[in-house]
C-alpha positions as CSV (number, residue, x, y, z in Angstrom):
1,M,55.2,143.7,29.5
2,G,51.5,143.6,28.4
3,A,51.0,140.4,30.4
4,T,52.6,142.0,33.5
5,V,50.3,145.0,33.2
6,N,47.2,142.8,32.8
7,T,48.3,140.7,35.7
8,L,48.8,143.7,38.0
9,S,45.5,145.2,36.9
10,D,43.6,141.9,37.5
11,S,45.2,141.5,40.9
12,A,44.3,145.0,41.9
13,S,40.7,144.5,40.7
14,T,40.5,141.3,42.8
15,L,41.8,143.1,45.9
16,Y,39.3,145.8,45.4
17,A,36.4,143.3,45.1
18,D,37.6,141.7,48.3
19,G,37.5,145.0,50.1
20,Q,41.3,145.4,50.3
21,F,41.2,149.0,49.0
22,E,44.7,150.1,50.2
23,S,46.4,147.2,48.6
24,A,44.4,147.7,45.4
25,R,45.3,151.4,45.3
26,T,49.0,150.5,45.7
27,L,48.9,148.2,42.7
28,F,46.8,150.5,40.5
29,E,49.1,153.4,41.3
30,S,52.2,151.3,40.5
31,L,50.7,151.0,37.0
32,A,50.3,154.8,36.8
33,E,53.9,155.3,37.9
34,Q,54.9,153.3,34.9
35,G,53.4,155.9,32.7
36,H,50.2,154.2,31.6
37,S,47.7,156.9,30.4
38,D,44.5,155.0,30.9
39,P,41.3,156.8,32.1
40,A,39.9,153.5,33.4
41,L,43.1,153.1,35.5
42,Y,42.6,156.6,36.9
43,Y,39.0,155.9,37.6
44,N,39.9,152.8,39.5
45,I,42.4,154.7,41.6
46,G,39.7,157.3,42.3
47,N,37.3,154.6,43.5
48,C,40.0,153.2,45.8
49,Y,40.6,156.6,47.4
50,T,36.8,157.1,47.7
51,R,36.5,153.8,49.6
52,L,39.5,154.9,51.8
53,G,37.7,158.2,52.6
54,E,40.5,160.3,51.1
55,F,38.1,162.5,49.0
56,G,40.7,165.0,47.9
57,E,42.8,162.3,46.3
58,A,39.7,160.7,44.9
59,R,38.6,163.9,43.2
60,L,42.1,164.3,41.8
61,W,42.0,160.9,40.1
62,F,38.5,161.3,38.8
63,E,39.5,164.6,37.3
64,R,42.5,162.9,35.6
65,S,40.2,160.2,34.2
66,L,37.8,162.9,32.8
67,L,40.8,164.7,31.3
68,F,41.4,161.8,29.0
69,E,37.8,160.6,28.6
70,P,35.6,163.7,29.1
71,G,32.3,162.1,28.4
72,N,32.5,159.0,30.6
73,E,29.2,158.9,32.5
74,E,30.4,156.7,35.3
75,T,33.3,159.0,36.2
76,I,31.0,162.1,35.9
77,H,28.5,160.4,38.3
78,N,31.2,159.4,40.8
79,L,32.7,162.9,40.7
80,Q,29.2,164.4,41.3
81,W,28.6,162.1,44.2
82,L,32.0,163.0,45.6
83,N,31.2,166.7,45.4
84,T,28.2,166.2,47.6
85,R,30.6,165.0,50.3
86,L,33.1,167.8,49.7
87,T,30.6,170.5,50.8
88,D,33.2,172.9,52.0
89,A,35.5,172.5,49.0
90,L,36.0,175.4,46.6
91,P,35.2,174.4,43.0
92,A,37.7,175.1,40.2
93,P,37.5,178.2,38.0
94,N,36.1,177.5,34.5
95,D,38.5,175.9,32.0
96,P,40.5,178.2,29.7
97,L,38.9,178.3,26.3
98,L,41.5,176.2,24.5
99,H,41.3,173.5,27.3
100,W,37.5,173.4,26.9
101,I,37.7,173.2,23.1
102,G,40.3,170.3,23.5
103,S,38.0,168.4,25.8
104,Q,35.1,168.8,23.3
105,F,37.3,167.3,20.6
106,R,38.4,164.4,22.9
107,E,34.7,163.6,23.5
108,I,34.5,162.9,19.8
109,L,37.8,161.1,19.2
110,P,41.1,160.7,21.1
111,P,44.0,162.8,19.9
112,E,45.8,159.9,18.2
113,H,42.7,159.2,16.0
114,W,42.5,162.9,15.0
115,G,46.2,162.6,14.0
116,L,45.5,159.4,12.0
117,L,42.7,161.1,10.1
118,A,45.0,164.1,9.4
119,G,47.7,161.7,8.0
120,L,45.2,159.9,5.8
121,F,44.0,163.2,4.2
122,L,47.5,164.5,3.7
123,I,48.6,161.3,2.1
124,A,45.6,161.3,-0.2
125,A,46.4,164.9,-1.2
126,L,50.0,163.9,-2.0
127,L,48.9,160.9,-4.1
128,L,46.5,163.1,-6.1
129,L,49.4,165.6,-6.7
130,V,51.6,162.7,-7.9
131,L,48.9,161.4,-10.2
132,R,48.3,164.9,-11.6
133,K,52.0,165.3,-12.4
134,F,52.6,161.9,-14.0
135,K,49.2,160.7,-15.2
136,T,46.6,163.3,-15.8
137,P,48.0,166.8,-15.6
138,A,44.7,168.2,-16.7
139,W,43.2,167.4,-13.3
140,S,42.1,170.3,-11.2
141,W,44.1,171.5,-8.2
142,R,40.9,171.7,-6.2
143,A,40.8,168.1,-4.9
144,P,44.4,167.9,-3.5
145,L,44.1,171.5,-2.2
146,A,40.8,170.6,-0.4
147,L,42.3,167.4,1.0
148,S,45.4,169.1,2.2
149,S,43.4,171.9,3.8
150,I,41.3,169.4,5.7
151,G,44.4,167.5,6.7
152,L,46.0,170.6,8.1
153,V,42.8,171.4,10.0
154,L,42.8,167.9,11.5
155,V,46.5,168.3,12.5
156,L,45.5,171.5,14.4
157,T,42.6,169.6,15.9
158,A,44.8,166.7,17.0
159,Q,47.2,169.2,18.6
160,T,44.4,171.1,20.4
161,S,42.8,167.8,21.6
162,M,46.0,166.8,23.5
163,P,45.2,166.6,27.2
164,Q,46.3,169.7,29.1
165,S,45.2,171.2,32.4
166,D,46.4,173.8,34.9
167,K,43.9,172.6,37.5
168,V,45.3,171.7,41.0
169,I,43.5,170.0,43.9
170,V,43.9,170.1,47.7
171,V,44.8,166.5,48.6
172,S,45.5,167.1,52.3
173,N,42.9,167.8,55.0
174,N,43.2,171.5,54.5
175,S,45.7,174.1,53.1
176,Y,46.5,177.6,54.2
177,G,47.0,180.3,51.7
178,Y,49.7,182.9,52.2
179,S,50.4,186.3,50.9
180,A,54.0,185.3,50.0
181,P,55.8,182.0,49.5
182,D,56.9,181.9,53.1
183,A,55.5,179.6,55.9
184,N,56.2,182.4,58.4
185,G,54.2,184.9,56.3
186,T,50.7,186.1,56.7
187,R,47.9,183.5,56.3
188,I,45.1,185.0,54.2
189,L,42.8,182.0,53.7
190,L,42.1,178.4,54.4
191,L,40.8,175.8,52.0
192,S,39.5,172.4,52.8
193,E,40.2,169.0,51.2
194,G,39.1,168.6,47.6
195,S,39.2,172.4,46.8
196,A,40.5,173.2,43.4
197,G,42.2,176.1,41.6
198,R,44.3,177.1,38.7
199,L,48.1,177.0,38.9
200,V,49.4,180.5,38.0
201,R,53.0,179.8,38.7
202,A,55.2,177.5,40.8
203,T,58.4,177.5,42.7
204,E,60.2,174.5,44.2
205,D,58.0,174.3,47.3
206,W,55.1,176.7,46.5
207,F,52.1,177.0,44.2
208,Y,50.6,180.4,43.4
209,I,47.0,179.5,42.7
210,G,44.0,181.4,41.3
211,L,40.6,180.5,42.8
212,S,37.1,180.5,41.4
213,D,36.1,183.5,43.7
214,G,38.9,185.6,42.2
215,R,41.3,185.3,45.1
216,Q,44.9,184.3,44.6
217,A,47.4,183.1,47.2
218,W,50.6,181.0,47.8
219,F,50.1,177.5,49.0
220,S,52.5,174.7,50.0
221,S,52.9,172.4,47.0
222,D,53.0,169.4,49.4
223,Q,49.3,169.9,50.1
224,W,48.2,170.1,46.4
225,D,48.6,168.0,43.3
226,R,48.3,168.8,39.6
227,V,45.7,167.1,37.6
228,F,48.2,167.1,34.7
229,P,51.0,166.0,34.3
230,I,50.1,162.9,36.3
231,N,52.3,161.9,39.2
232,A,51.4,158.9,41.3
233,H,52.4,158.7,44.9
């Protein structure tokens, strides 16, 4: 399986270097469809879409890459460059507090490493309790209590640092907002490609989205895509 993944990735990179961006995108996205959570993969897909001139899709994939690796300077640079091309696009509202805190934790360590640290502290606390019971009962409770407390804090940190996002991006050329989830309803606004918002709620075919300027409207879900969870096309 690993060899297949590496082979596909290498083939896609070769196609990209040869200027065959659509073919490279197809191969890279086939890896994403298999469930690979790799910020470098999402970054490469974003680059393919940038080369193809599909800036809404490019922004979507760069945002996905940053969700898993918030401090990556190359991705930040590419997204900033892309935003200079999306001059009519509406920026996303600020991240909710817990999402922002989680991204700060992920800049330090990925969630699985926080979880590993938590496990080590909790195991160390358990070992000290066992030693206290069978070897030296005069030992203080302070050390195992401190270690277990740190371990529990790290468990909470690991949970908080798990990638999560309610951000959605316009991936079509534009998207009309409606006052109700009905294509025959009243159009109340129009957003251009690459605009972003926060998903408030969803039905089968419609997203109710909050925008950075305070407005809310219903949009066809076919014209938007969620940053997370990740669905490749």
